[in-house]
C-alpha positions in Angstrom: 18.6 5.7 47.6 15.3 4.6 49.1 12.2 6.1 47.5 10.5 8.7 49.7 7.0 7.9 48.4 5.4 5.0 46.7 3.4 6.3 43.8 0.5 4.4 42.3 -0.5 3.9 39.5 2.4 4.2 37.0 0.0 5.7 34.4 -3.0 8.0 34.7 -6.0 6.4 33.0 -8.8 8.7 31.7 -12.0 7.7 30.1 -11.9 9.8 26.9 -15.2 11.3 25.9 -15.5 14.5 23.8 -16.8 17.5 25.6 -17.0 15.7 29.0 -14.6 15.8 32.0 -12.9 12.7 33.2 -10.9 12.1 36.4 -8.2 9.9 37.7 -6.3 9.7 41.0 -2.7 9.2 42.3 -2.0 7.6 45.7 1.2 8.8 47.5 2.2 6.4 50.3 4.9 7.3 52.8 6.6 4.2 54.1 9.4 6.2 55.9 9.7 7.7 59.3 10.1 11.2 57.8 7.7 13.9 56.6 7.8 14.0 52.8 6.8 17.0 50.7 5.5 16.5 47.1 4.8 18.7 44.1 2.8 17.6 41.0 3.4 19.3 37.6 2.2 18.5 34.1 3.4 19.3 30.6 -0.1 20.6 29.7 -1.5 22.5 32.7 -4.4 23.9 30.7 -5.8 20.4 30.1 -5.8 19.2 33.7 -6.7 20.3 37.2 -4.6 18.7 40.1 -5.9 18.9 43.7 -3.8 19.1 45.8 -0.8 19.8 43.6 1.5 20.4 46.6 1.5 19.1 50.1 3.2 17.0 52.8 2.7 13.3 53.6 3.2 12.2 57.2 5.2 9.1 58.1 3.3 5.9 57.6 0.4 7.6 55.9 -0.9 8.2 52.4 -2.4 11.0 50.4 -4.7 10.8 47.3 -4.2 13.4 44.6 -7.2 14.0 42.3 -6.4 14.8 38.6 -9.3 16.0 36.5 -9.0 16.2 32.7 -10.9 19.2 31.3 -13.5 18.1 28.7 -11.7 17.6 25.4 -13.2 18.7 22.0 -11.5 16.0 19.9 -9.4 12.9 20.1 -5.6 13.2 19.8 -4.1 12.8 16.3 -1.8 10.0 17.5 -3.0 6.8 19.1 -1.3 7.5 22.5 -1.2 10.6 24.6 2.1 12.4 24.9 1.1 14.3 28.2 3.5 13.7 31.1 3.0 14.3 34.9 6.1 14.9 37.0 6.0 14.3 40.8 8.9 15.8 42.8 9.4 14.6 46.4 11.8 15.9 49.1 12.3 15.4 52.9 10.5 18.1 54.9 10.4 19.2 58.5 7.4 18.4 60.6 6.4 22.1 60.6 6.5 22.6 56.9 2.8 23.0 56.4 2.2 26.4 54.7 2.2 26.2 50.9 4.9 28.9 50.6 7.1 27.0 52.9 6.7 23.8 51.0 7.4 25.5 47.7 10.7 26.8 49.0 11.8 23.2 49.6 11.9 22.6 45.8 14.0 25.7 45.0 17.5 25.0 43.9 18.8 27.4 46.5 17.5 25.1 49.2 20.1 22.5 48.1 17.9 19.6 49.1 18.0 16.2 47.2 14.8 16.0 45.2 13.4 12.7 43.8 11.5 12.7 40.5 8.8 10.3 39.2 7.2 10.6 35.8 3.7 9.3 35.0 2.2 8.9 31.5 -1.4 9.2 30.3 -3.5 6.4 28.9 -7.0 6.9 27.3 -9.8 4.5 27.6 -12.3 5.4 24.9 -16.0 5.5 25.7 -18.1 3.8 23.1 -21.1 6.0 23.9 -19.1 9.2 23.6 -17.7 8.6 20.1 -20.3 6.3 18.4 -22.3 7.4 15.4 -19.8 9.9 14.1 -21.2 10.0 10.5 -24.2 9.1 8.5 -23.6 7.2 5.2 -25.9 7.5 2.2 -26.6 5.2 0.4 -26.2 2.0 2.5 -24.7 0.1 -0.5 -22.9 0.7 -3.8 -25.2 0.4 -6.8 -23.8 0.2 -10.3 -25.9 0.4 -13.4 -24.1 -2.4 -15.2 -23.0 -2.0 -18.8 -20.8 -4.5 -20.5 -17.2 -3.4 -21.3 -17.8 0.1 -19.8 -16.3 1.7 -16.7 -18.9 2.4 -14.1 -19.0 4.8 -11.1 -21.2 5.7 -8.1 -20.9 8.1 -5.2 -21.2 7.9 -1.5 -22.0 10.8 0.9 -20.4 10.9 4.4 -22.1 13.4 6.7 -20.4 14.4 9.9 -23.1 14.7 12.6 -20.7 15.8 15.4 -19.0 19.0 16.4 -15.5 17.6 15.9 -13.5 16.6 12.9 -13.8 13.1 11.7 -11.1 11.1 9.8 -12.2 8.4 7.4 -10.5 5.5 5.6 -12.1 3.4 2.8 -11.0 -0.2 2.1 -12.2 -2.8 -0.4 -11.9 -6.5 -0.8 -10.8 -6.1 -4.5 -8.5 -3.1 -4.9 -7.6 -4.1 -8.5 -11.3 -3.8 -9.6 -12.2 -0.6 -7.8 -10.7 2.9 -7.5 -11.8 5.1 -4.5 -11.4 8.9 -4.6 -10.6 10.0 -2.0 -9.9 6.8 0.0 -8.8 8.8 3.1 -9.8 12.3 4.2 -11.3 14.6 6.9 -14.9 15.6 7.3 -15.3 18.9 9.0 -17.9 19.3 11.8 -21.5 19.3 10.5 -20.4 19.0 6.9 -20.4 16.4 4.2 -17.8 14.7 1.9 -18.5 12.9 -1.4 -16.6 9.7 -2.1 -16.5 8.4 -5.7 -16.0 4.7 -6.4 -15.1 3.7 -10.0 -15.3 0.1 -11.2 -13.2 -1.0 -14.2 -14.9 -2.2 -17.4 -16.0 -5.8 -17.1 -15.9 -8.2 -20.0 -18.5 -10.6 -18.6 -22.0 -10.1 -17.3 -22.3 -11.2 -13.6 -24.6 -14.1 -12.9 -26.0 -12.4 -9.8 -27.2 -8.9 -9.0 -25.7 -9.1 -5.5 -21.9 -9.0 -5.8 -19.6 -10.6 -3.2 -17.3 -7.5 -3.1 -17.3 -5.5 0.1 -16.2 -2.0 1.2 -15.2 -1.1 4.8 -15.4 2.5 5.9 -13.5 3.4 9.1 -14.1 6.6 11.0 -12.5 8.2 14.1 -12.7 11.6 15.7 -9.7 13.8 15.1 -7.8 16.9 16.1 -9.1 20.0 14.4 -5.6 21.2 13.7 -4.7 18.0 11.8 -4.3 18.0 8.0 -4.8 15.3 5.3 -1.1 14.4 5.7 -1.8 13.4 9.3 -4.3 10.7 8.2 -2.4 7.5 8.5 -3.4 3.8 8.8 -2.2 3.9 12.5 -5.1 6.3 13.3 -7.6 3.5 12.6 -6.0 1.0 15.0 -8.9 -0.2 17.2 -6.5 -1.3 19.9 -5.5 2.3 20.8 -8.4 4.4 19.4 -12.2 4.3 19.2 -12.9 3.4 15.5 -16.4 3.4 14.0 -16.8 0.9 11.1 -19.4 0.5 8.4 -19.5 -2.4 5.9 -21.1 -1.8 2.5 -22.0 -4.3 -0.2 -22.2 -4.0 -4.0 -25.3 -4.4 -6.1 -25.6 -4.5 -9.9 -28.6 -3.0 -11.8 -29.1 -4.7 -15.2 -32.1 -2.5 -16.3 -29.9 -0.4 -18.5 -28.1 -3.4 -20.1 -28.2 -2.7 -23.9 -28.8 -5.2 -26.7 -30.9 -8.3 -27.1 -29.3 -9.8 -24.0 -31.5 -7.4 -22.0 -34.6 -9.6 -22.7 -32.9 -12.9 -21.7 -33.3 -14.0 -18.1 -30.3 -13.1 -15.9 -29.0 -16.6 -15.4 -29.1 -17.3 -19.1 -27.2 -14.0 -19.7 -24.5 -15.1 -17.3 -24.3 -18.6 -19.0 -24.0 -17.0 -22.4 -21.2 -14.7 -21.2 -19.2 -17.7 -20.0 -16.7 -19.6 -22.2 -18.8 -22.8 -22.2 -21.9 -20.9 -23.0 -20.2 -19.2 -25.9 -19.0 -22.6 -27.3 -22.5 -24.0 -26.9 -24.1 -21.0 -28.6 -21.7 -21.4 -31.6 -22.6 -25.0 -31.9 -26.3 -24.2 -31.8 -25.9 -21.5 -34.4 -23.9 -23.9 -36.7 -26.6 -26.6 -36.3 -29.3 -24.1 -37.2 -27.4 -23.0 -40.3 -26.9 -26.6 -41.4 -30.7 -27.3 -41.0 -31.5 -24.2 -43.1 -29.1 -25.2 -45.8 -30.5 -28.7 -45.8 -34.0 -27.4 -46.1 -33.0 -25.1 -49.0 -31.2 -27.9 -50.8 -34.3 -30.2 -50.5 -36.5 -27.5 -52.0 -34.2 -26.5 -54.8 -32.8 -29.8 -56.0 -36.1 -31.1 -57.4 -36.5 -27.9 -59.4 -33.0 -28.2 -60.7 -33.6 -31.8 -61.6 -36.9 -31.0 -63.5 -35.4 -28.2 -65.5 -32.4 -30.3 -66.4 -34.6 -33.1 -67.6 -36.7 -30.8 -69.7 -33.7 -29.4 -71.5 -32.2 -32.8 -72.0 -35.3 -34.2 -73.7 -36.1 -31.1 -75.7 -34.7 -32.3 -79.2 -36.6 -35.5 -79.1 -39.8 -33.7 -78.3 -39.3 -31.3 -81.3 -38.6 -34.2 -83.7 -41.7 -36.0 -82.6 -43.8 -32.9 -83.2 -42.5 -32.4 -86.7 -43.2 -36.1 -87.5 -46.7 -35.9 -86.3 -47.3 -32.8 -88.4 -46.0 -34.4 -91.6 -48.3 -37.4 -91.1 -51.3 -35.1 -90.8 -50.4 -33.2 -94.0 -50.2 -36.4 -95.9 
C-alpha cells in the first residue's frame, strides 16, 4: 500500500542540555491526490510538547510539526533514549477540518485503514551544558614514599551541579594500585572521597615524578539511578557527554627513613638497583681488605719484636751472669 505521507526525518534529534528546552521538527509531505489526516503521539507526553499534534495535510502540500523537549534535569541512565513517537495517518474528506472530526477518523469504530510510523529519539550533547561537572582536589596523587610499606592518599570529588554525577576511575597500572571506590555517584552539591592505595615497593624510584597515570571520567546521571546502574557503557563518549580528568603520580622522599635519606636521589636509586647493590658489596669488601691490611702492617712488627725478645732471652741472662762473675773476681 502506498504511503499516505512522507515523514522526515526518521529520528527526532534534540540538543541535550540540562534544565534547558530543546526543539526538533517533523515534516509531513502529502504526495497523493487525497486529503490525509495525521495524529502524533509519544510514549512520554510529559517530556514533550507537540504542535500541532493533529491535523490534515492537503494534496501536494506539506506540514511542519514542532516538537519541543521540556528542559531535562539529568541525562538518561542509558546511552540512547527509549522514547518513541507514533504518527498515525488516514485518508480524510476535504471537509474534515475541526479537531473533533479528525479525532473520530482514528477511532476503531470508523473502520478506516490507518497507517503507522514510529520515530525514535537521538540526543546530541551540548559541551557547554554538561562541562565542568566536578572539581577535583588535589590535582595529582602525592605519596609520602617509604620503602617496603603500603602507601595511600585521598582524592575529593566535588559535584558543583544540581544533578547527580556518575564517576569512573582508571589507572595505567591496576596491579600496583587499588582504588576505593573506583565507580560511584556524587549527589548534587556534595562531595565524595576516593582512596588510592599503592602496594609496598621494594625499590626506591629514581625520579619523584612517576609515569603512572589515573583517568577520572564523569557524566551526569539520572537521580533515580543506583550504584548498580553505573556501568562502563555509561562512559562511552560516542553516545554520551563524558568529562575526563587525567592525574599524575608524585613521590615525596622527605619522610624516607635511614641513612639513604641523606644520599642524593639519583644515588639512592642506583643503590636500590641490582647493579648498585653488587657494586656496593664490592666497595665494602675492598674497604674491609684495606682495613685488615693496615692492621696487619701495624701488628706484625710488634709480634716480630716480641718473638725476637723471647727467643734471645736465655743468651742475655747467661751473658749477664758471666759479666757479674768477672766483676766479683
